Kinemage of the C-alpha trace (Angstrom):
@kinemage 1
@onewidth
@group {chain A} dominant
@subgroup {mainchain}
@vectorlist {calphas} color= white
{ca met a 1} P -118.024 -89.274 -167.009
{ca asp a 2} L -116.244 -86.654 -164.980
{ca ser a 3} L -117.857 -85.678 -161.724
{ca gly a 4} L -116.579 -85.122 -158.224
{ca phe a 5} L -118.455 -88.185 -156.970
{ca phe a 6} L -117.030 -90.391 -159.734
{ca gln a 7} L -113.500 -89.108 -159.106
{ca leu a 8} L -113.812 -89.734 -155.359
{ca lys a 9} L -115.087 -93.294 -155.749
{ca ala a 10} L -112.607 -94.113 -158.531
{ca ala a 11} L -109.736 -92.919 -156.337
{ca ser a 12} L -110.983 -95.140 -153.488
{ca ile a 13} L -111.158 -98.169 -155.776
{ca leu a 14} L -107.709 -97.547 -157.252
{ca ala a 15} L -106.246 -97.132 -153.754
{ca asn a 16} L -108.099 -100.218 -152.500
{ca asp a 17} L -109.433 -97.979 -149.697
{ca tyr a 18} L -113.024 -98.800 -148.859
{ca thr a 19} L -113.368 -96.765 -145.667
{ca ala a 20} L -117.094 -96.162 -145.542
{ca ser a 21} L -118.633 -92.811 -146.258
{ca phe a 22} L -121.808 -94.642 -147.327
{ca ser a 23} L -121.712 -98.346 -146.519
{ca ile a 24} L -122.774 -101.292 -148.634
{ca ala a 25} L -125.374 -102.110 -145.948
{ca asn a 26} L -126.894 -98.632 -146.301
{ca ala a 27} L -126.759 -98.856 -150.094
{ca val a 28} L -128.715 -102.138 -149.955
{ca lys a 29} L -131.340 -100.577 -147.693
{ca asp a 30} L -131.786 -97.520 -149.886
{ca ala a 31} L -131.767 -99.486 -153.151
{ca glu a 32} L -134.438 -101.810 -151.736
{ca leu a 33} L -136.604 -98.780 -150.926
{ca val a 34} L -136.195 -97.394 -154.450
{ca val a 35} L -137.005 -100.715 -156.129
{ca glu a 36} L -139.987 -101.333 -153.837
{ca ala a 37} L -141.447 -97.855 -154.471
{ca ala a 38} L -140.943 -98.209 -158.217
{ca glu a 39} L -142.608 -101.608 -158.307
{ca lys a 40} L -145.611 -100.268 -156.362
{ca ser a 41} L -145.880 -97.432 -158.887
{ca gly a 42} L -145.508 -99.691 -161.908
{ca val a 43} L -142.227 -98.074 -162.947
{ca leu a 44} L -139.521 -100.251 -164.481
{ca val a 45} L -136.142 -99.661 -162.865
{ca asp a 46} L -133.966 -102.397 -164.340
{ca thr a 47} L -130.745 -100.527 -163.637
{ca ala a 48} L -131.693 -99.964 -159.997
{ca val a 49} L -132.482 -103.681 -159.651
{ca ala a 50} L -129.074 -104.539 -161.131
{ca gly a 51} L -127.420 -102.140 -158.695
{ca leu a 52} L -129.310 -103.681 -155.782
{ca lys a 53} L -128.140 -107.160 -156.800
{ca arg a 54} L -124.552 -105.919 -156.988
{ca phe a 55} L -124.795 -104.380 -153.503
{ca glu a 56} L -126.434 -107.557 -152.157
{ca arg a 57} L -123.590 -109.719 -153.520
{ca ala a 58} L -121.054 -107.504 -151.751
{ca leu a 59} L -123.120 -107.559 -148.548
{ca his a 60} L -123.370 -111.374 -148.581
{ca ala a 61} L -119.624 -111.605 -149.262
{ca gly a 62} L -118.992 -109.783 -145.974
{ca tyr a 63} L -118.390 -106.221 -147.198
{ca gly a 64} L -121.432 -104.611 -145.560
{ca asp a 65} L -119.357 -102.202 -143.496
{ca lys a 66} L -117.233 -101.089 -146.468
{ca asp a 67} L -117.942 -98.100 -148.700
{ca met a 68} L -120.391 -98.575 -151.564
{ca ala a 69} L -117.379 -98.356 -153.901
{ca ala a 70} L -116.600 -101.896 -152.716
{ca ser a 71} L -119.699 -103.222 -154.489
{ca gly a 72} L -117.509 -104.834 -157.143
{ca leu a 73} L -115.882 -107.098 -154.573
{ca gly a 74} L -118.879 -109.429 -154.353
{ca glu a 75} L -118.577 -112.473 -156.613
{ca ile a 76} L -121.121 -113.219 -159.304
{ca glu a 77} L -122.525 -116.686 -158.786
């Protein structure tokens, strides 16, 4: 898995630098739109739902203004 996007986000995580280029709050909003559109169309998007839940955990943990790379900081309940 070697892409520019992956390398950028991995470097942010390793440096513990979550300066937002695309915030958790925006990721939640966009993931909700994707899941909602898929459900209306009858398309299963299990991975998108899992991603949304991960972003929501980070949002509820107070990381909404951090970069989407911070999604792993939300605790699993």
